PAVEXKE-209330 format. One record per residue (C-alpha): x, y, z; residue number from 1. Coordinates in steps of 0.5 Angstrom, whole numbers, padded with zeros to 4 digits, always signed. Layout:
N
+-------+-------+-------+-------+
|  east | north |    up | lumse |
+-------+-------+-------+-------+
|     X |     Y |     Z |   NUM |
...
+-------+-------+-------+-------+
This chain:
189
+-------+-------+-------+-------+
|  east | north |    up | lumse |
+-------+-------+-------+-------+
| +0278 | +0237 | +0038 |     1 |
| +0281 | +0244 | +0035 |     2 |
| +0286 | +0242 | +0031 |     3 |
| +0290 | +0247 | +0025 |     4 |
| +0295 | +0248 | +0020 |     5 |
| +0295 | +0243 | +0014 |     6 |
| +0291 | +0237 | +0018 |     7 |
| +0286 | +0243 | +0019 |     8 |
| +0285 | +0245 | +0011 |     9 |
| +0286 | +0238 | +0009 |    10 |
| +0279 | +0237 | +0014 |    11 |
| +0276 | +0242 | +0012 |    12 |
| +0277 | +0242 | +0004 |    13 |
| +0275 | +0233 | +0005 |    14 |
| +0269 | +0236 | +0009 |    15 |
| +0267 | +0241 | +0004 |    16 |
| +0268 | +0236 | -0002 |    17 |
| +0264 | +0230 | +0002 |    18 |
| +0258 | +0234 | +0003 |    19 |
| +0258 | +0236 | -0005 |    20 |
| +0260 | +0231 | -0008 |    21 |
| +0259 | +0224 | -0003 |    22 |
| +0264 | +0218 | -0001 |    23 |
| +0266 | +0216 | -0008 |    24 |
| +0266 | +0224 | -0011 |    25 |
| +0272 | +0226 | -0009 |    26 |
| +0279 | +0222 | -0007 |    27 |
| +0286 | +0224 | -0003 |    28 |
| +0288 | +0227 | -0010 |    29 |
| +0281 | +0232 | -0012 |    30 |
| +0283 | +0235 | -0003 |    31 |
| +0291 | +0235 | -0006 |    32 |
| +0290 | +0238 | -0012 |    33 |
| +0286 | +0244 | -0009 |    34 |
| +0290 | +0245 | -0003 |    35 |
| +0296 | +0245 | -0009 |    36 |
| +0299 | +0239 | -0004 |    37 |
| +0303 | +0233 | -0007 |    38 |
| +0298 | +0227 | -0005 |    39 |
| +0303 | +0223 | +0000 |    40 |
| +0304 | +0229 | +0004 |    41 |
| +0295 | +0227 | +0006 |    42 |
| +0298 | +0222 | +0009 |    43 |
| +0304 | +0226 | +0014 |    44 |
| +0296 | +0227 | +0017 |    45 |
| +0291 | +0222 | +0015 |    46 |
| +0294 | +0215 | +0014 |    47 |
| +0287 | +0213 | +0009 |    48 |
| +0281 | +0216 | +0007 |    49 |
| +0277 | +0212 | +0014 |    50 |
| +0281 | +0216 | +0017 |    51 |
| +0280 | +0222 | +0015 |    52 |
| +0272 | +0221 | +0014 |    53 |
| +0273 | +0220 | +0021 |    54 |
| +0276 | +0226 | +0023 |    55 |
| +0270 | +0230 | +0019 |    56 |
| +0265 | +0226 | +0023 |    57 |
| +0267 | +0227 | +0030 |    58 |
| +0269 | +0235 | +0028 |    59 |
| +0261 | +0235 | +0025 |    60 |
| +0259 | +0232 | +0032 |    61 |
| +0264 | +0238 | +0036 |    62 |
| +0260 | +0243 | +0032 |    63 |
| +0254 | +0240 | +0034 |    64 |
| +0255 | +0240 | +0041 |    65 |
| +0257 | +0248 | +0040 |    66 |
| +0250 | +0249 | +0037 |    67 |
| +0246 | +0246 | +0042 |    68 |
| +0249 | +0251 | +0046 |    69 |
| +0247 | +0256 | +0042 |    70 |
| +0240 | +0255 | +0041 |    71 |
| +0239 | +0252 | +0049 |    72 |
| +0235 | +0259 | +0051 |    73 |
| +0231 | +0258 | +0045 |    74 |
| +0223 | +0254 | +0046 |    75 |
| +0224 | +0248 | +0044 |    76 |
| +0220 | +0250 | +0038 |    77 |
| +0224 | +0254 | +0036 |    78 |
| +0230 | +0250 | +0036 |    79 |
| +0226 | +0245 | +0032 |    80 |
| +0226 | +0251 | +0027 |    81 |
| +0234 | +0252 | +0027 |    82 |
| +0234 | +0245 | +0025 |    83 |
| +0232 | +0246 | +0018 |    84 |
| +0236 | +0253 | +0019 |    85 |
| +0242 | +0250 | +0019 |    86 |
| +0241 | +0246 | +0013 |    87 |
| +0239 | +0251 | +0009 |    88 |
| +0246 | +0254 | +0010 |    89 |
| +0248 | +0249 | +0006 |    90 |
| +0244 | +0249 | +0002 |    91 |
| +0247 | +0255 | +0000 |    92 |
| +0253 | +0253 | +0000 |    93 |
| +0255 | +0250 | -0007 |    94 |
| +0248 | +0246 | -0005 |    95 |
| +0252 | +0241 | +0000 |    96 |
| +0248 | +0237 | +0006 |    97 |
| +0249 | +0235 | +0012 |    98 |
| +0256 | +0231 | +0013 |    99 |
| +0251 | +0224 | +0016 |   100 |
| +0247 | +0225 | +0009 |   101 |
| +0252 | +0226 | +0004 |   102 |
| +0256 | +0219 | +0007 |   103 |
| +0249 | +0215 | +0007 |   104 |
| +0248 | +0214 | +0000 |   105 |
| +0255 | +0209 | -0001 |   106 |
| +0253 | +0206 | +0006 |   107 |
| +0253 | +0199 | +0004 |   108 |
| +0261 | +0202 | +0001 |   109 |
| +0263 | +0204 | +0008 |   110 |
| +0267 | +0201 | +0014 |   111 |
| +0264 | +0198 | +0020 |   112 |
| +0268 | +0203 | +0024 |   113 |
| +0264 | +0209 | +0019 |   114 |
| +0258 | +0206 | +0019 |   115 |
| +0257 | +0205 | +0027 |   116 |
| +0260 | +0213 | +0028 |   117 |
| +0255 | +0214 | +0024 |   118 |
| +0250 | +0212 | +0027 |   119 |
| +0251 | +0213 | +0034 |   120 |
| +0252 | +0220 | +0032 |   121 |
| +0245 | +0220 | +0028 |   122 |
| +0243 | +0216 | +0035 |   123 |
| +0245 | +0222 | +0039 |   124 |
| +0241 | +0228 | +0034 |   125 |
| +0235 | +0224 | +0035 |   126 |
| +0236 | +0223 | +0042 |   127 |
| +0237 | +0230 | +0043 |   128 |
| +0231 | +0232 | +0038 |   129 |
| +0227 | +0227 | +0041 |   130 |
| +0229 | +0232 | +0049 |   131 |
| +0227 | +0237 | +0045 |   132 |
| +0219 | +0234 | +0043 |   133 |
| +0218 | +0231 | +0051 |   134 |
| +0220 | +0238 | +0052 |   135 |
| +0215 | +0242 | +0048 |   136 |
| +0210 | +0236 | +0050 |   137 |
| +0212 | +0238 | +0057 |   138 |
| +0209 | +0245 | +0057 |   139 |
| +0203 | +0245 | +0051 |   140 |
| +0208 | +0247 | +0045 |   141 |
| +0209 | +0240 | +0042 |   142 |
| +0203 | +0237 | +0040 |   143 |
| +0203 | +0230 | +0044 |   144 |
| +0199 | +0225 | +0041 |   145 |
| +0205 | +0222 | +0039 |   146 |
| +0210 | +0219 | +0042 |   147 |
| +0216 | +0224 | +0043 |   148 |
| +0222 | +0220 | +0040 |   149 |
| +0218 | +0218 | +0034 |   150 |
| +0215 | +0224 | +0033 |   151 |
| +0223 | +0225 | +0033 |   152 |
| +0224 | +0221 | +0027 |   153 |
| +0219 | +0223 | +0022 |   154 |
| +0221 | +0230 | +0023 |   155 |
| +0228 | +0228 | +0023 |   156 |
| +0226 | +0224 | +0016 |   157 |
| +0225 | +0230 | +0014 |   158 |
| +0231 | +0234 | +0015 |   159 |
| +0233 | +0229 | +0011 |   160 |
| +0228 | +0229 | +0005 |   161 |
| +0229 | +0236 | +0005 |   162 |
| +0237 | +0237 | +0004 |   163 |
| +0235 | +0231 | -0001 |   164 |
| +0230 | +0236 | -0004 |   165 |
| +0234 | +0242 | -0004 |   166 |
| +0239 | +0240 | -0008 |   167 |
| +0234 | +0236 | -0014 |   168 |
| +0231 | +0242 | -0015 |   169 |
| +0237 | +0247 | -0013 |   170 |
| +0233 | +0250 | -0009 |   171 |
| +0235 | +0252 | -0002 |   172 |
| +0229 | +0255 | +0002 |   173 |
| +0226 | +0249 | +0001 |   174 |
| +0229 | +0247 | +0007 |   175 |
| +0227 | +0253 | +0012 |   176 |
| +0221 | +0251 | +0007 |   177 |
| +0220 | +0244 | +0010 |   178 |
| +0222 | +0247 | +0017 |   179 |
| +0215 | +0251 | +0018 |   180 |
| +0211 | +0246 | +0016 |   181 |
| +0214 | +0241 | +0020 |   182 |
| +0212 | +0247 | +0025 |   183 |
| +0206 | +0248 | +0023 |   184 |
| +0205 | +0239 | +0025 |   185 |
| +0208 | +0239 | +0030 |   186 |
| +0205 | +0245 | +0033 |   187 |
| +0199 | +0244 | +0039 |   188 |
| +0193 | +0247 | +0038 |   189 |
+-------+-------+-------+-------+
């Protein structure tokens, strides 16, 4: 989904605010102020905050799809490490976290539609990660004493937690360190 002009600026600023402050930490007025536009003009592009969040999730999903293509030639272990590298980049940008993690704290207060889209994205992410683990296990690179699905869930949880810790400790390198520790843990002996 590629968009242009004001709509793209709103999406970009909304995503940045979401990643820094969470769902309840920003408003349309905040976006309007940062873009130096009138708040009612935001509604010409997004009918509601829910619509904006859904667009952010779709954009993040599209970004994920493009990112997958950039790592497809890497080994499964390298792909897993690069997940943590992405979160490092977020953390270095004013303590951002991934959009899904930023929405997680407010999950119960989100609309069912947004919850459904979040779950779909997490499921997609976990499925991709499970495929990387299974491939690595088949190639003898990743330990086989845990099934791929449970190992994917474990890694995902560590990735989300590493972002949280990096933010709380104001230390983005914690995400990279967590990635290295995960690689050490999952590497076949």
